[in-house]
Backbone atoms as SQL, in Angstrom:
CREATE TABLE atoms (id INTEGER PRIMARY KEY, chain TEXT, resi INTEGER, resn TEXT, atom TEXT, x REAL, y REAL, z REAL);
INSERT INTO atoms VALUES
  (1, 'A', 1, 'MET', 'N', -99.633, -40.035, -8.885),
  (2, 'A', 1, 'MET', 'CA', -98.628, -39.730, -7.886),
  (3, 'A', 1, 'MET', 'C', -98.284, -38.238, -7.889),
  (4, 'A', 2, 'VAL', 'N', -98.141, -37.668, -9.079),
  (5, 'A', 2, 'VAL', 'CA', -97.817, -36.243, -9.174),
  (6, 'A', 2, 'VAL', 'C', -98.974, -35.409, -8.635),
  (7, 'A', 3, 'GLY', 'N', -100.186, -35.836, -8.918),
  (8, 'A', 3, 'GLY', 'CA', -101.352, -35.118, -8.414),
  (9, 'A', 3, 'GLY', 'C', -101.416, -35.113, -6.905),
  (10, 'A', 4, 'ALA', 'N', -101.064, -36.236, -6.288),
  (11, 'A', 4, 'ALA', 'CA', -101.068, -36.325, -4.828),
  (12, 'A', 4, 'ALA', 'C', -99.991, -35.426, -4.230),
  (13, 'A', 5, 'ALA', 'N', -98.833, -35.380, -4.858),
  (14, 'A', 5, 'ALA', 'CA', -97.747, -34.517, -4.363),
  (15, 'A', 5, 'ALA', 'C', -98.130, -33.048, -4.479),
  (16, 'A', 6, 'LYS', 'N', -98.790, -32.688, -5.566),
  (17, 'A', 6, 'LYS', 'CA', -99.223, -31.311, -5.753),
  (18, 'A', 6, 'LYS', 'C', -100.279, -30.935, -4.713),
  (19, 'A', 7, 'PHE', 'N', -101.223, -31.848, -4.480),
  (20, 'A', 7, 'PHE', 'CA', -102.259, -31.614, -3.481),
  (21, 'A', 7, 'PHE', 'C', -101.645, -31.457, -2.091),
  (22, 'A', 8, 'PHE', 'N', -100.684, -32.330, -1.757),
  (23, 'A', 8, 'PHE', 'CA', -100.029, -32.263, -0.452),
  (24, 'A', 8, 'PHE', 'C', -99.278, -30.943, -0.282),
  (25, 'A', 9, 'SER', 'N', -98.609, -30.469, -1.327),
  (26, 'A', 9, 'SER', 'CA', -97.875, -29.206, -1.217),
  (27, 'A', 9, 'SER', 'C', -98.826, -28.035, -1.016),
  (28, 'A', 10, 'VAL', 'N', -99.986, -28.061, -1.663),
  (29, 'A', 10, 'VAL', 'CA', -100.972, -26.992, -1.468),
  (30, 'A', 10, 'VAL', 'C', -101.510, -27.020, -0.044),
  (31, 'A', 11, 'VAL', 'N', -101.783, -28.204, 0.485),
  (32, 'A', 11, 'VAL', 'CA', -102.283, -28.318, 1.857),
  (33, 'A', 11, 'VAL', 'C', -101.243, -27.811, 2.850),
  (34, 'A', 12, 'VAL', 'N', -99.986, -28.155, 2.632),
  (35, 'A', 12, 'VAL', 'CA', -98.924, -27.693, 3.531),
  (36, 'A', 12, 'VAL', 'C', -98.800, -26.178, 3.488),
  (37, 'A', 13, 'VAL', 'N', -98.869, -25.605, 2.297),
  (38, 'A', 13, 'VAL', 'CA', -98.776, -24.145, 2.171),
  (39, 'A', 13, 'VAL', 'C', -99.930, -23.475, 2.900),
  (40, 'A', 14, 'LEU', 'N', -101.106, -24.067, 2.833),
  (41, 'A', 14, 'LEU', 'CA', -102.267, -23.474, 3.500),
  (42, 'A', 14, 'LEU', 'C', -102.223, -23.639, 5.012),
  (43, 'A', 15, 'LEU', 'N', -101.708, -24.758, 5.506),
  (44, 'A', 15, 'LEU', 'CA', -101.758, -25.042, 6.937),
  (45, 'A', 15, 'LEU', 'C', -100.570, -24.491, 7.724),
  (46, 'A', 16, 'VAL', 'N', -99.411, -24.495, 7.129),
  (47, 'A', 16, 'VAL', 'CA', -98.218, -24.041, 7.840),
  (48, 'A', 16, 'VAL', 'C', -98.173, -22.514, 7.796),
  (49, 'A', 17, 'PRO', 'N', -98.072, -21.868, 8.955),
  (50, 'A', 17, 'PRO', 'CA', -97.969, -20.406, 8.952),
  (51, 'A', 17, 'PRO', 'C', -96.721, -19.963, 8.190),
  (52, 'A', 18, 'GLY', 'N', -96.912, -19.080, 7.248),
  (53, 'A', 18, 'GLY', 'CA', -95.802, -18.603, 6.443),
  (54, 'A', 18, 'GLY', 'C', -95.397, -19.569, 5.339),
  (55, 'A', 19, 'GLY', 'N', -96.215, -20.561, 5.072),
  (56, 'A', 19, 'GLY', 'CA', -95.893, -21.557, 4.055),
  (57, 'A', 19, 'GLY', 'C', -95.779, -20.962, 2.673),
  (58, 'A', 20, 'LEU', 'N', -96.676, -20.030, 2.354),
  (59, 'A', 20, 'LEU', 'CA', -96.613, -19.380, 1.056),
  (60, 'A', 20, 'LEU', 'C', -95.356, -18.528, 0.941),
  (61, 'A', 21, 'LEU', 'N', -94.973, -17.892, 2.023),
  (62, 'A', 21, 'LEU', 'CA', -93.748, -17.098, 2.021),
  (63, 'A', 21, 'LEU', 'C', -92.522, -17.973, 1.791),
  (64, 'A', 22, 'VAL', 'N', -92.502, -19.129, 2.404),
  (65, 'A', 22, 'VAL', 'CA', -91.401, -20.070, 2.209),
  (66, 'A', 22, 'VAL', 'C', -91.370, -20.558, 0.766),
  (67, 'A', 23, 'ALA', 'N', -92.535, -20.848, 0.207),
  (68, 'A', 23, 'ALA', 'CA', -92.607, -21.295, -1.185),
  (69, 'A', 23, 'ALA', 'C', -92.105, -20.205, -2.130),
  (70, 'A', 24, 'MET', 'N', -92.496, -18.963, -1.892),
  (71, 'A', 24, 'MET', 'CA', -92.047, -17.853, -2.736),
  (72, 'A', 24, 'MET', 'C', -90.541, -17.629, -2.603),
  (73, 'A', 25, 'ALA', 'N', -89.998, -17.774, -1.390),
  (74, 'A', 25, 'ALA', 'CA', -88.561, -17.621, -1.205),
  (75, 'A', 25, 'ALA', 'C', -87.796, -18.704, -1.955),
  (76, 'A', 26, 'PHE', 'N', -88.316, -19.922, -1.940),
  (77, 'A', 26, 'PHE', 'CA', -87.689, -21.009, -2.677),
  (78, 'A', 26, 'PHE', 'C', -87.700, -20.738, -4.175),
  (79, 'A', 27, 'VAL', 'N', -88.820, -20.256, -4.686),
  (80, 'A', 27, 'VAL', 'CA', -88.930, -19.946, -6.111),
  (81, 'A', 27, 'VAL', 'C', -88.002, -18.798, -6.468),
  (82, 'A', 28, 'LEU', 'N', -87.922, -17.776, -5.616),
  (83, 'A', 28, 'LEU', 'CA', -87.022, -16.647, -5.865),
  (84, 'A', 28, 'LEU', 'C', -85.576, -17.113, -5.929),
  (85, 'A', 29, 'ALA', 'N', -85.168, -17.974, -5.001),
  (86, 'A', 29, 'ALA', 'CA', -83.795, -18.483, -5.003),
  (87, 'A', 29, 'ALA', 'C', -83.519, -19.298, -6.260),
  (88, 'A', 30, 'ARG', 'N', -84.494, -20.072, -6.686),
  (89, 'A', 30, 'ARG', 'CA', -84.326, -20.878, -7.905),
  (90, 'A', 30, 'ARG', 'C', -84.186, -19.989, -9.137),
  (91, 'A', 31, 'LEU', 'N', -84.991, -18.916, -9.219),
  (92, 'A', 31, 'LEU', 'CA', -84.899, -18.009, -10.352),
  (93, 'A', 31, 'LEU', 'C', -83.581, -17.245, -10.369),
  (94, 'A', 32, 'VAL', 'N', -83.118, -16.811, -9.199),
  (95, 'A', 32, 'VAL', 'CA', -81.848, -16.091, -9.126),
  (96, 'A', 32, 'VAL', 'C', -80.688, -17.005, -9.511),
  (97, 'A', 33, 'SER', 'N', -80.707, -18.234, -9.057),
  (98, 'A', 33, 'SER', 'CA', -79.621, -19.150, -9.410),
  (99, 'A', 33, 'SER', 'C', -79.623, -19.449, -10.906),
  (100, 'A', 34, 'HIS', 'N', -80.807, -19.528, -11.505),
  (101, 'A', 34, 'HIS', 'CA', -80.879, -19.751, -12.949),
  (102, 'A', 34, 'HIS', 'C', -80.326, -18.539, -13.700),
  (103, 'A', 35, 'GLN', 'N', -80.683, -17.343, -13.250),
  (104, 'A', 35, 'GLN', 'CA', -80.172, -16.130, -13.894),
  (105, 'A', 35, 'GLN', 'C', -78.666, -16.009, -13.729),
  (106, 'A', 36, 'MET', 'N', -78.136, -16.433, -12.582),
  (107, 'A', 36, 'MET', 'CA', -76.689, -16.360, -12.372),
  (108, 'A', 36, 'MET', 'C', -75.945, -17.247, -13.351),
  (109, 'A', 37, 'GLN', 'N', -76.527, -18.370, -13.723),
  (110, 'A', 37, 'GLN', 'CA', -75.886, -19.254, -14.693),
  (111, 'A', 37, 'GLN', 'C', -75.841, -18.614, -16.069),
  (112, 'A', 38, 'LEU', 'N', -76.791, -17.740, -16.367),
  (113, 'A', 38, 'LEU', 'CA', -76.828, -17.092, -17.671),
  (114, 'A', 38, 'LEU', 'C', -75.899, -15.882, -17.761),
  (115, 'A', 39, 'GLU', 'N', -75.599, -15.257, -16.627),
  (116, 'A', 39, 'GLU', 'CA', -74.761, -14.059, -16.609),
  (117, 'A', 39, 'GLU', 'C', -73.282, -14.415, -16.739),
  (118, 'A', 40, 'GLN', 'N', -72.484, -13.429, -17.130),
  (119, 'A', 40, 'GLN', 'CA', -71.043, -13.585, -17.274),
  (120, 'A', 40, 'GLN', 'C', -70.340, -12.613, -16.324),
  (121, 'A', 41, 'GLY', 'N', -69.115, -12.941, -15.942),
  (122, 'A', 41, 'GLY', 'CA', -68.315, -12.061, -15.110),
  (123, 'A', 41, 'GLY', 'C', -68.083, -12.632, -13.729),
  (124, 'A', 42, 'PRO', 'N', -67.521, -11.781, -12.843),
  (125, 'A', 42, 'PRO', 'CA', -67.258, -12.216, -11.460),
  (126, 'A', 42, 'PRO', 'C', -68.563, -12.543, -10.730),
  (127, 'A', 43, 'GLN', 'N', -68.442, -13.358, -9.697),
  (128, 'A', 43, 'GLN', 'CA', -69.628, -13.866, -9.007),
  (129, 'A', 43, 'GLN', 'C', -70.461, -12.753, -8.383),
  (130, 'A', 44, 'ARG', 'N', -69.832, -11.769, -7.785),
  (131, 'A', 44, 'ARG', 'CA', -70.594, -10.691, -7.142),
  (132, 'A', 44, 'ARG', 'C', -71.407, -9.911, -8.166),
  (133, 'A', 45, 'GLN', 'N', -70.810, -9.656, -9.317),
  (134, 'A', 45, 'GLN', 'CA', -71.534, -8.919, -10.362),
  (135, 'A', 45, 'GLN', 'C', -72.646, -9.768, -10.964),
  (136, 'A', 46, 'ARG', 'N', -72.389, -11.058, -11.129),
  (137, 'A', 46, 'ARG', 'CA', -73.433, -11.936, -11.655),
  (138, 'A', 46, 'ARG', 'C', -74.608, -11.987, -10.705),
  (139, 'A', 47, 'LEU', 'N', -74.335, -12.071, -9.390),
  (140, 'A', 47, 'LEU', 'CA', -75.401, -12.103, -8.394),
  (141, 'A', 47, 'LEU', 'C', -76.208, -10.811, -8.424),
  (142, 'A', 48, 'ALA', 'N', -75.533, -9.679, -8.471),
  (143, 'A', 48, 'ALA', 'CA', -76.227, -8.389, -8.492),
  (144, 'A', 48, 'ALA', 'C', -77.101, -8.259, -9.737),
  (145, 'A', 49, 'ARG', 'N', -76.579, -8.634, -10.886),
  (146, 'A', 49, 'ARG', 'CA', -77.368, -8.549, -12.122),
  (147, 'A', 49, 'ARG', 'C', -78.523, -9.545, -12.104),
  (148, 'A', 50, 'ALA', 'N', -78.307, -10.725, -11.543),
  (149, 'A', 50, 'ALA', 'CA', -79.368, -11.729, -11.488),
  (150, 'A', 50, 'ALA', 'C', -80.507, -11.277, -10.580),
  (151, 'A', 51, 'VAL', 'N', -80.174, -10.723, -9.425),
  (152, 'A', 51, 'VAL', 'CA', -81.205, -10.244, -8.501),
  (153, 'A', 51, 'VAL', 'C', -81.965, -9.080, -9.123),
  (154, 'A', 52, 'ALA', 'N', -81.247, -8.203, -9.823),
  (155, 'A', 52, 'ALA', 'CA', -81.901, -7.054, -10.447),
  (156, 'A', 52, 'ALA', 'C', -82.815, -7.465, -11.600),
  (157, 'A', 53, 'SER', 'N', -82.516, -8.567, -12.247),
  (158, 'A', 53, 'SER', 'CA', -83.304, -8.950, -13.423),
  (159, 'A', 53, 'SER', 'C', -84.555, -9.753, -13.078),
  (160, 'A', 54, 'VAL', 'N', -84.641, -10.310, -11.878),
  (161, 'A', 54, 'VAL', 'CA', -85.818, -11.096, -11.487),
  (162, 'A', 54, 'VAL', 'C', -86.921, -10.132, -11.061),
  (163, 'A', 55, 'ARG', 'N', -88.096, -10.307, -11.637),
  (164, 'A', 55, 'ARG', 'CA', -89.244, -9.450, -11.334),
  (165, 'A', 55, 'ARG', 'C', -90.228, -10.204, -10.442),
  (166, 'A', 56, 'TRP', 'N', -91.017, -9.439, -9.691),
  (167, 'A', 56, 'TRP', 'CA', -91.983, -10.016, -8.762),
  (168, 'A', 56, 'TRP', 'C', -92.993, -10.883, -9.505),
  (169, 'A', 57, 'ARG', 'N', -93.453, -10.418, -10.661),
  (170, 'A', 57, 'ARG', 'CA', -94.452, -11.201, -11.399),
  (171, 'A', 57, 'ARG', 'C', -93.888, -12.529, -11.880),
  (172, 'A', 58, 'ASP', 'N', -92.559, -12.587, -12.139),
  (173, 'A', 58, 'ASP', 'CA', -91.929, -13.848, -12.507),
  (174, 'A', 58, 'ASP', 'C', -91.971, -14.828, -11.334),
  (175, 'A', 59, 'VAL', 'N', -91.724, -14.309, -10.140),
  (176, 'A', 59, 'VAL', 'CA', -91.750, -15.148, -8.938),
  (177, 'A', 59, 'VAL', 'C', -93.158, -15.682, -8.701),
  (178, 'A', 60, 'VAL', 'N', -94.155, -14.818, -8.830),
  (179, 'A', 60, 'VAL', 'CA', -95.544, -15.227, -8.613),
  (180, 'A', 60, 'VAL', 'C', -95.952, -16.257, -9.664),
  (181, 'A', 61, 'ARG', 'N', -95.592, -16.022, -10.914),
  (182, 'A', 61, 'ARG', 'CA', -95.954, -16.962, -11.986),
  (183, 'A', 61, 'ARG', 'C', -95.337, -18.333, -11.755),
  (184, 'A', 62, 'GLU', 'N', -94.056, -18.360, -11.376),
  (185, 'A', 62, 'GLU', 'CA', -93.394, -19.638, -11.126),
  (186, 'A', 62, 'GLU', 'C', -93.946, -20.334, -9.885),
  (187, 'A', 63, 'ALA', 'N', -94.330, -19.558, -8.867),
  (188, 'A', 63, 'ALA', 'CA', -94.915, -20.164, -7.673),
  (189, 'A', 63, 'ALA', 'C', -96.266, -20.793, -8.006),
  (190, 'A', 64, 'ARG', 'N', -97.057, -20.121, -8.810),
  (191, 'A', 64, 'ARG', 'CA', -98.343, -20.691, -9.223),
  (192, 'A', 64, 'ARG', 'C', -98.138, -21.937, -10.058),
  (193, 'A', 65, 'ARG', 'N', -97.140, -21.902, -10.934),
  (194, 'A', 65, 'ARG', 'CA', -96.879, -23.048, -11.788),
  (195, 'A', 65, 'ARG', 'C', -96.393, -24.236, -10.958),
  (196, 'A', 66, 'SER', 'N', -95.602, -23.979, -9.933),
  (197, 'A', 66, 'SER', 'CA', -95.077, -25.080, -9.126),
  (198, 'A', 66, 'SER', 'C', -96.144, -25.672, -8.202),
  (199, 'A', 67, 'LEU', 'N', -97.154, -24.872, -7.838),
  (200, 'A', 67, 'LEU', 'CA', -98.234, -25.396, -7.010),
  (201, 'A', 67, 'LEU', 'C', -99.316, -25.898, -7.907);
C-alpha cells in the first residue's frame, strides 16, 4: 500500500504542471513549522529564525525522502 502511494505521488508530481514546486513548498512549510517549535521567544522572532535556519539542501533532501 505504501509503495502504491509513493508511486502515485511521483506520477502526480511528473504529470501536474508545477507539481514538484508544490511538493517543495509543502516540504519547506513543514520544515519551517518544525523549526518554529524548536525556537523560543515571540512568534515573529521564532518565524524569522526558523526561516533563516532552513537551508535549500535540507528542503531538497526532505523532498527526495518523501517521494
